[in-house]
N, CA, C and O atoms as a GROMACS GRO file, in nm:
protein
  404
    1MET      N    1   9.446   9.851   7.874
    1MET     CA    2   9.479   9.991   7.903
    1MET      C    3   9.403  10.025   8.054
    1MET      O    4   9.457  10.064   8.157
    2ARG      N    5   9.275  10.000   8.032
    2ARG     CA    6   9.200  10.056   8.147
    2ARG      C    7   9.243   9.989   8.269
    2ARG      O    8   9.261  10.057   8.370
    3ALA      N    9   9.262   9.850   8.271
    3ALA     CA   10   9.287   9.778   8.393
    3ALA      C   11   9.422   9.832   8.454
    3ALA      O   12   9.432   9.848   8.576
    4ALA      N   13   9.536   9.864   8.360
    4ALA     CA   14   9.662   9.939   8.418
    4ALA      C   15   9.624  10.070   8.483
    4ALA      O   16   9.665  10.104   8.594
    5ARG      N   17   9.548  10.135   8.413
    5ARG     CA   18   9.503  10.276   8.501
    5ARG      C   19   9.452  10.265   8.641
    5ARG      O   20   9.480  10.344   8.731
    6ILE      N   21   9.363  10.147   8.653
    6ILE     CA   22   9.286  10.124   8.783
    6ILE      C   23   9.401  10.086   8.874
    6ILE      O   24   9.409  10.146   8.982
    7LEU      N   25   9.503   9.980   8.838
    7LEU     CA   26   9.602   9.932   8.930
    7LEU      C   27   9.698  10.048   8.951
    7LEU      O   28   9.740  10.063   9.066
    8LEU      N   29   9.737  10.129   8.857
    8LEU     CA   30   9.830  10.232   8.891
    8LEU      C   31   9.758  10.382   8.910
    8LEU      O   32   9.826  10.481   8.884
    9GLY      N   33   9.638  10.395   8.950
    9GLY     CA   34   9.567  10.511   8.986
    9GLY      C   35   9.628  10.603   9.106
    9GLY      O   36   9.733  10.581   9.166
   10ARG      N   37   9.548  10.699   9.122
   10ARG     CA   38   9.590  10.800   9.250
   10ARG      C   39   9.549  10.708   9.362
   10ARG      O   40   9.458  10.625   9.361
   11ALA      N   41   9.638  10.739   9.467
   11ALA     CA   42   9.625  10.688   9.588
   11ALA      C   43   9.487  10.714   9.653
   11ALA      O   44   9.438  10.826   9.644
   12ARG      N   45   9.414  10.604   9.723
   12ARG     CA   46   9.280  10.632   9.798
   12ARG      C   47   9.288  10.738   9.902
   12ARG      O   48   9.183  10.800   9.918
   13TYR      N   49   9.380  10.769   9.968
   13TYR     CA   50   9.379  10.849  10.069
   13TYR      C   51   9.389  11.012  10.007
   13TYR      O   52   9.361  11.112  10.073
   14LYS      N   53   9.427  11.011   9.886
   14LYS     CA   54   9.428  11.167   9.816
   14LYS      C   55   9.275  11.180   9.779
   14LYS      O   56   9.201  11.082   9.767
   15PRO      N   57   9.233  11.318   9.762
   15PRO     CA   58   9.125  11.326   9.698
   15PRO      C   59   9.146  11.347   9.554
   15PRO      O   60   9.261  11.368   9.515
   16PRO      N   61   9.030  11.345   9.456
   16PRO     CA   62   9.049  11.356   9.323
   16PRO      C   63   9.109  11.501   9.284
   16PRO      O   64   9.076  11.608   9.334
   17PHE      N   65   9.204  11.479   9.183
   17PHE     CA   66   9.247  11.603   9.125
   17PHE      C   67   9.159  11.662   9.044
   17PHE      O   68   9.090  11.606   8.959
   18PHE      N   69   9.162  11.798   9.074
   18PHE     CA   70   9.076  11.880   8.945
   18PHE      C   71   9.121  12.039   8.967
   18PHE      O   72   9.150  12.086   9.076
   19ASP      N   73   9.122  12.104   8.852
   19ASP     CA   74   9.145  12.230   8.849
   19ASP      C   75   8.998  12.301   8.842
   19ASP      O   76   8.905  12.264   8.771
   20PRO      N   77   9.000  12.420   8.940
   20PRO     CA   78   8.893  12.495   8.948
   20PRO      C   79   8.859  12.560   8.797
   20PRO      O   80   8.949  12.607   8.728
   21LEU      N   81   8.730  12.557   8.757
   21LEU     CA   82   8.667  12.575   8.629
   21LEU      C   83   8.692  12.710   8.616
   21LEU      O   84   8.661  12.777   8.714
   22LYS      N   85   8.745  12.777   8.510
   22LYS     CA   86   8.764  12.925   8.482
   22LYS      C   87   8.636  12.968   8.400
   22LYS      O   88   8.605  12.922   8.290
   23ASP      N   89   8.567  13.062   8.470
   23ASP     CA   90   8.466  13.118   8.400
   23ASP      C   91   8.494  13.265   8.346
   23ASP      O   92   8.512  13.358   8.425
   24MET      N   93   8.495  13.281   8.224
   24MET     CA   94   8.538  13.413   8.158
   24MET      C   95   8.436  13.530   8.172
   24MET      O   96   8.468  13.646   8.145
   25GLY      N   97   8.286  13.488   8.226
   25GLY     CA   98   8.215  13.606   8.248
   25GLY      C   99   8.138  13.652   8.120
   25GLY      O  100   8.057  13.744   8.132
   26THR      N  101   8.158  13.597   8.005
   26THR     CA  102   8.115  13.646   7.895
   26THR      C  103   7.986  13.569   7.857
   26THR      O  104   7.920  13.609   7.761
   27GLY      N  105   7.943  13.455   7.930
   27GLY     CA  106   7.827  13.376   7.910
   27GLY      C  107   7.847  13.262   7.854
   27GLY      O  108   7.756  13.180   7.843
   28ASP      N  109   7.988  13.235   7.804
   28ASP     CA  110   8.018  13.106   7.754
   28ASP      C  111   8.028  12.993   7.869
   28ASP      O  112   8.046  13.029   7.985
   29PRO      N  113   8.019  12.891   7.845
   29PRO     CA  114   8.048  12.775   7.944
   29PRO      C  115   8.207  12.781   8.015
   29PRO      O  116   8.305  12.804   7.945
   30PRO      N  117   8.215  12.762   8.134
   30PRO     CA  118   8.355  12.766   8.200
   30PRO      C  119   8.451  12.659   8.118
   30PRO      O  120   8.418  12.555   8.061
   31ILE      N  121   8.565  12.712   8.130
   31ILE     CA  122   8.677  12.633   8.088
   31ILE      C  123   8.746  12.550   8.182
   31ILE      O  124   8.790  12.593   8.288
   32GLY      N  125   8.757  12.412   8.138
   32GLY     CA  126   8.817  12.317   8.207
   32GLY      C  127   8.942  12.263   8.156
   32GLY      O  128   8.965  12.275   8.035
   33THR      N  129   9.039  12.193   8.246
   33THR     CA  130   9.142  12.128   8.171
   33THR      C  131   9.139  11.975   8.158
   33THR      O  132   9.069  11.908   8.234
   34ARG      N  133   9.214  11.920   8.063
   34ARG     CA  134   9.209  11.795   8.030
   34ARG      C  135   9.242  11.688   8.146
   34ARG      O  136   9.191  11.578   8.164
   35ARG      N  137   9.329  11.747   8.210
   35ARG     CA  138   9.397  11.663   8.347
   35ARG      C  139   9.294  11.642   8.455
   35ARG      O  140   9.298  11.541   8.525
   36SER      N  141   9.174  11.759   8.477
   36SER     CA  142   9.090  11.751   8.585
   36SER      C  143   8.997  11.620   8.583
   36SER      O  144   8.941  11.595   8.476
   37THR      N  145   8.980  11.546   8.677
   37THR     CA  146   8.898  11.462   8.714
   37THR      C  147   8.755  11.518   8.742
   37THR      O  148   8.737  11.619   8.809
   38ILE      N  149   8.657  11.447   8.686
   38ILE     CA  150   8.508  11.498   8.678
   38ILE      C  151   8.452  11.463   8.827
   38ILE      O  152   8.462  11.353   8.882
   39ILE      N  153   8.392  11.578   8.881
   39ILE     CA  154   8.336  11.543   8.999
   39ILE      C  155   8.179  11.564   8.998
   39ILE      O  156   8.124  11.630   8.910
   40PRO      N  157   8.108  11.504   9.106
   40PRO     CA  158   7.967  11.511   9.104
   40PRO      C  159   7.916  11.654   9.089
   40PRO      O  160   7.810  11.664   9.028
   41ASN      N  161   7.980  11.778   9.137
   41ASN     CA  162   7.920  11.916   9.131
   41ASN      C  163   7.899  11.955   8.997
   41ASN      O  164   7.812  12.040   8.979
   42TRP      N  165   7.970  11.903   8.887
   42TRP     CA  166   7.953  11.923   8.755
   42TRP      C  167   7.874  11.868   8.671
   42TRP      O  168   7.876  11.890   8.550
   43ILE      N  169   7.785  11.780   8.737
   43ILE     CA  170   7.684  11.687   8.662
   43ILE      C  171   7.583  11.792   8.591
   43ILE      O  172   7.542  11.887   8.657
   44GLY      N  173   7.549  11.777   8.471
   44GLY     CA  174   7.461  11.881   8.402
   44GLY      C  175   7.512  11.991   8.342
   44GLY      O  176   7.443  12.064   8.271
   45LYS      N  177   7.665  12.014   8.373
   45LYS     CA  178   7.697  12.133   8.302
   45LYS      C  179   7.763  12.112   8.189
   45LYS      O  180   7.805  11.999   8.167
   46LYS      N  181   7.786  12.224   8.092
   46LYS     CA  182   7.861  12.231   7.964
   46LYS      C  183   7.990  12.298   8.001
   46LYS      O  184   7.991  12.408   8.055
   47ILE      N  185   8.115  12.220   7.967
   47ILE     CA  186   8.251  12.270   8.004
   47ILE      C  187   8.324  12.256   7.888
   47ILE      O  188   8.338  12.146   7.835
   48LEU      N  189   8.375  12.366   7.841
   48LEU     CA  190   8.488  12.385   7.721
   48LEU      C  191   8.624  12.330   7.750
   48LEU      O  192   8.695  12.372   7.842
   49VAL      N  193   8.658  12.230   7.663
   49VAL     CA  194   8.797  12.176   7.697
   49VAL      C  195   8.881  12.188   7.582
   49VAL      O  196   8.826  12.152   7.478
   50HIS      N  197   8.996  12.228   7.573
   50HIS     CA  198   9.118  12.243   7.483
   50HIS      C  199   9.149  12.125   7.404
   50HIS      O  200   9.196  12.042   7.482
   51ASN      N  201   9.145  12.081   7.294
   51ASN     CA  202   9.197  11.962   7.236
   51ASN      C  203   9.327  11.994   7.160
   51ASN      O  204   9.362  11.916   7.072
   52GLY      N  205   9.401  12.100   7.186
   52GLY     CA  206   9.515  12.122   7.106
   52GLY      C  207   9.504  12.203   7.004
   52GLY      O  208   9.606  12.250   6.953
   53ARG      N  209   9.372  12.233   6.954
   53ARG     CA  210   9.340  12.318   6.839
   53ARG      C  211   9.242  12.406   6.857
   53ARG      O  212   9.257  12.523   6.821
   54TRP      N  213   9.112  12.354   6.923
   54TRP     CA  214   9.013  12.455   6.964
   54TRP      C  215   8.948  12.382   7.066
   54TRP      O  216   8.968  12.264   7.094
   55PHE      N  217   8.860  12.470   7.124
   55PHE     CA  218   8.794  12.439   7.238
   55PHE      C  219   8.656  12.343   7.203
   55PHE      O  220   8.579  12.386   7.118
   56CYS      N  221   8.632  12.235   7.260
   56CYS     CA  222   8.530  12.136   7.246
   56CYS      C  223   8.426  12.131   7.368
   56CYS      O  224   8.470  12.106   7.481
   57GLU      N  225   8.314  12.149   7.351
   57GLU     CA  226   8.184  12.145   7.440
   57GLU      C  227   8.173  11.991   7.489
   57GLU      O  228   8.161  11.891   7.419
   58VAL      N  229   8.179  12.000   7.613
   58VAL     CA  230   8.144  11.855   7.670
   58VAL      C  231   8.034  11.890   7.770
   58VAL      O  232   8.036  11.980   7.854
   59ASN      N  233   7.935  11.798   7.744
   59ASN     CA  234   7.834  11.794   7.848
   59ASN      C  235   7.847  11.691   7.964
   59ASN      O  236   7.854  11.570   7.943
   60VAL      N  237   7.848  11.741   8.075
   60VAL     CA  238   7.881  11.624   8.203
   60VAL      C  239   7.770  11.555   8.222
   60VAL      O  240   7.663  11.615   8.227
   61GLU      N  241   7.778  11.426   8.234
   61GLU     CA  242   7.653  11.321   8.276
   61GLU      C  243   7.704  11.253   8.402
   61GLU      O  244   7.823  11.266   8.433
   62ALA      N  245   7.614  11.176   8.483
   62ALA     CA  246   7.648  11.102   8.578
   62ALA      C  247   7.753  10.996   8.551
   62ALA      O  248   7.840  10.971   8.634
   63GLU      N  249   7.743  10.928   8.420
   63GLU     CA  250   7.841  10.814   8.415
   63GLU      C  251   7.974  10.868   8.388
   63GLU      O  252   8.061  10.782   8.377
   64MET      N  253   8.015  11.001   8.372
   64MET     CA  254   8.155  11.066   8.356
   64MET      C  255   8.221  11.076   8.477
   64MET      O  256   8.343  11.090   8.479
   65VAL      N  257   8.146  11.068   8.594
   65VAL     CA  258   8.208  11.110   8.717
   65VAL      C  259   8.328  11.008   8.745
   65VAL      O  260   8.320  10.887   8.729
   66GLY      N  261   8.436  11.076   8.789
   66GLY     CA  262   8.558  10.974   8.819
   66GLY      C  263   8.637  10.974   8.724
   66GLY      O  264   8.754  10.939   8.744
   67HIS      N  265   8.588  11.017   8.584
   67HIS     CA  266   8.682  10.998   8.450
   67HIS      C  267   8.768  11.151   8.439
   67HIS      O  268   8.740  11.251   8.506
   68LYS      N  269   8.868  11.141   8.347
   68LYS     CA  270   8.910  11.270   8.318
   68LYS      C  271   8.830  11.376   8.205
   68LYS      O  272   8.746  11.332   8.128
   69LEU      N  273   8.856  11.474   8.207
   69LEU     CA  274   8.788  11.551   8.109
   69LEU      C  275   8.848  11.514   7.972
   69LEU      O  276   8.773  11.505   7.874
   70GLY      N  277   8.977  11.494   7.962
   70GLY     CA  278   9.028  11.475   7.830
   70GLY      C  279   8.986  11.339   7.766
   70GLY      O  280   9.003  11.319   7.646
   71ASP      N  281   8.938  11.258   7.838
   71ASP     CA  282   8.888  11.108   7.794
   71ASP      C  283   8.763  11.148   7.703
   71ASP      O  284   8.730  11.065   7.618
   72PHE      N  285   8.698  11.256   7.711
   72PHE     CA  286   8.583  11.283   7.625
   72PHE      C  287   8.611  11.372   7.501
   72PHE      O  288   8.520  11.376   7.418
   73VAL      N  289   8.722  11.443   7.475
   73VAL     CA  290   8.765  11.522   7.386
   73VAL      C  291   8.873  11.433   7.282
   73VAL      O  292   8.977  11.378   7.318
   74LEU      N  293   8.831  11.435   7.178
   74LEU     CA  294   8.939  11.382   7.065
   74LEU      C  295   9.041  11.468   7.028
   74LEU      O  296   9.010  11.584   6.999
   75THR      N  297   9.176  11.429   7.024
   75THR     CA  298   9.292  11.520   7.004
   75THR      C  299   9.338  11.519   6.865
   75THR      O  300   9.392  11.614   6.810
   76LYS      N  301   9.311  11.398   6.810
   76LYS     CA  302   9.334  11.351   6.667
   76LYS      C  303   9.221  11.325   6.592
   76LYS      O  304   9.131  11.253   6.636
   77MET      N  305   9.215  11.397   6.444
   77MET     CA  306   9.111  11.356   6.382
   77MET      C  307   9.100  11.224   6.289
   77MET      O  308   9.194  11.195   6.216
   78PRO      N  309   8.988  11.149   6.294
   78PRO     CA  310   9.003  11.027   6.218
   78PRO      C  311   9.001  11.057   6.062
   78PRO      O  312   8.914  11.125   6.006
   79ARG      N  313   9.094  11.004   6.008
   79ARG     CA  314   9.087  11.039   5.859
   79ARG      C  315   9.052  10.924   5.782
   79ARG      O  316   8.999  10.935   5.672
   80GLY      N  317   9.085  10.799   5.843
   80GLY     CA  318   9.056  10.690   5.713
   80GLY      C  319   9.148  10.692   5.624
   80GLY      O  320   9.229  10.784   5.609
   81LYS      N  321   9.140  10.575   5.551
   81LYS     CA  322   9.222  10.519   5.445
   81LYS      C  323   9.234  10.622   5.313
   81LYS      O  324   9.128  10.680   5.290
   82VAL      N  325   9.332  10.652   5.231
   82VAL     CA  326   9.340  10.719   5.138
   82VAL      C  327   9.337  10.614   5.010
   82VAL      O  328   9.432  10.536   5.010
   83GLU      N  329   9.252  10.601   4.911
   83GLU     CA  330   9.260  10.505   4.802
   83GLU      C  331   9.346  10.549   4.708
   83GLU      O  332   9.342  10.669   4.680
   84THR      N  333   9.433  10.467   4.646
   84THR     CA  334   9.535  10.498   4.531
   84THR      C  335   9.466  10.468   4.427
   84THR      O  336   9.366  10.397   4.439
   85ASP      N  337   9.503  10.516   4.307
   85ASP     CA  338   9.465  10.500   4.173
   85ASP      C  339   9.506  10.380   4.142
   85ASP      O  340   9.629  10.380   4.136
   86LYS      N  341   9.458  10.271   4.119
   86LYS     CA  342   9.496  10.131   4.077
   86LYS      C  343   9.544  10.140   3.912
   86LYS      O  344   9.643  10.083   3.867
   87LYS      N  345   9.468  10.207   3.852
   87LYS     CA  346   9.482  10.180   3.699
   87LYS      C  347   9.613  10.254   3.635
   87LYS      O  348   9.667  10.221   3.529
   88ALA      N  349   9.655  10.371   3.730
   88ALA     CA  350   9.779  10.431   3.701
   88ALA      C  351   9.891  10.367   3.724
   88ALA      O  352   9.915  10.344   3.842
   89PRO      N  353   9.995  10.319   3.617
   89PRO     CA  354  10.102  10.254   3.658
   89PRO      C  355  10.198  10.320   3.761
   89PRO      O  356  10.172  10.439   3.780
   90PRO      N  357  10.292  10.278   3.825
   90PRO     CA  358  10.389  10.342   3.917
   90PRO      C  359  10.475  10.436   3.814
   90PRO      O  360  10.488  10.420   3.692
   91LYS      N  361  10.525  10.530   3.890
   91LYS     CA  362  10.608  10.629   3.817
   91LYS      C  363  10.758  10.570   3.832
   91LYS      O  364  10.814  10.539   3.938
   92ARG      N  365  10.807  10.561   3.704
   92ARG     CA  366  10.964  10.508   3.718
   92ARG      C  367  11.053  10.620   3.689
   92ARG      O  368  11.015  10.712   3.617
   93ARG      N  369  11.165  10.618   3.741
   93ARG     CA  370  11.274  10.724   3.713
   93ARG      C  371  11.332  10.693   3.607
   93ARG      O  372  11.357  10.572   3.602
   94ILE      N  373  11.374  10.766   3.495
   94ILE     CA  374  11.439  10.725   3.385
   94ILE      C  375  11.565  10.807   3.404
   94ILE      O  376  11.567  10.927   3.435
   95ARG      N  377  11.665  10.731   3.383
   95ARG     CA  378  11.825  10.789   3.386
   95ARG      C  379  11.853  10.834   3.255
   95ARG      O  380  11.828  10.757   3.163
   96PRO      N  381  11.912  10.971   3.225
   96PRO     CA  382  11.981  10.982   3.113
   96PRO      C  383  12.078  10.903   3.061
   96PRO      O  384  12.152  10.833   3.131
   97ARG      N  385  12.086  10.914   2.901
   97ARG     CA  386  12.187  10.808   2.864
   97ARG      C  387  12.314  10.845   2.902
   97ARG      O  388  12.350  10.962   2.916
   98GLY      N  389  12.390  10.736   2.919
   98GLY     CA  390  12.536  10.776   2.927
   98GLY      C  391  12.550  10.755   3.077
   98GLY      O  392  12.666  10.746   3.119
   99TRP      N  393  12.456  10.747   3.160
   99TRP     CA  394  12.487  10.743   3.310
   99TRP      C  395  12.489  10.578   3.370
   99TRP      O  396  12.398  10.497   3.355
  100SER      N  397  12.573  10.565   3.417
  100SER     CA  398  12.591  10.405   3.481
  100SER      C  399  12.594  10.418   3.626
  100SER      O  400  12.630  10.517   3.690
  101VAL      N  401  12.548  10.297   3.674
  101VAL     CA  402  12.542  10.277   3.810
  101VAL      C  403  12.661  10.208   3.866
  101VAL      O  404  12.668  10.184   3.987
   0.00000   0.00000   0.00000
């Protein structure tokens, strides 16, 4: 998947796409969009990114430059497998007497 993204990425003559960070002025970290490319000016900052349900805090490091903010925020929660009770027999539907199929 990563190789296809490199081949079909943004044209080299265009600058990286990013939305300016929105600072709410309440002392909270600024809010960024998932589609924004991380630029070197953001290294060392904490940015809030919305995952569809709530805002998650992302600490930007030097290795993240060039990636999208959405790559570092999970949108789906890992749930794992649900084990079924193997001792209980499967439930069967019982037809009333006189019914035919």
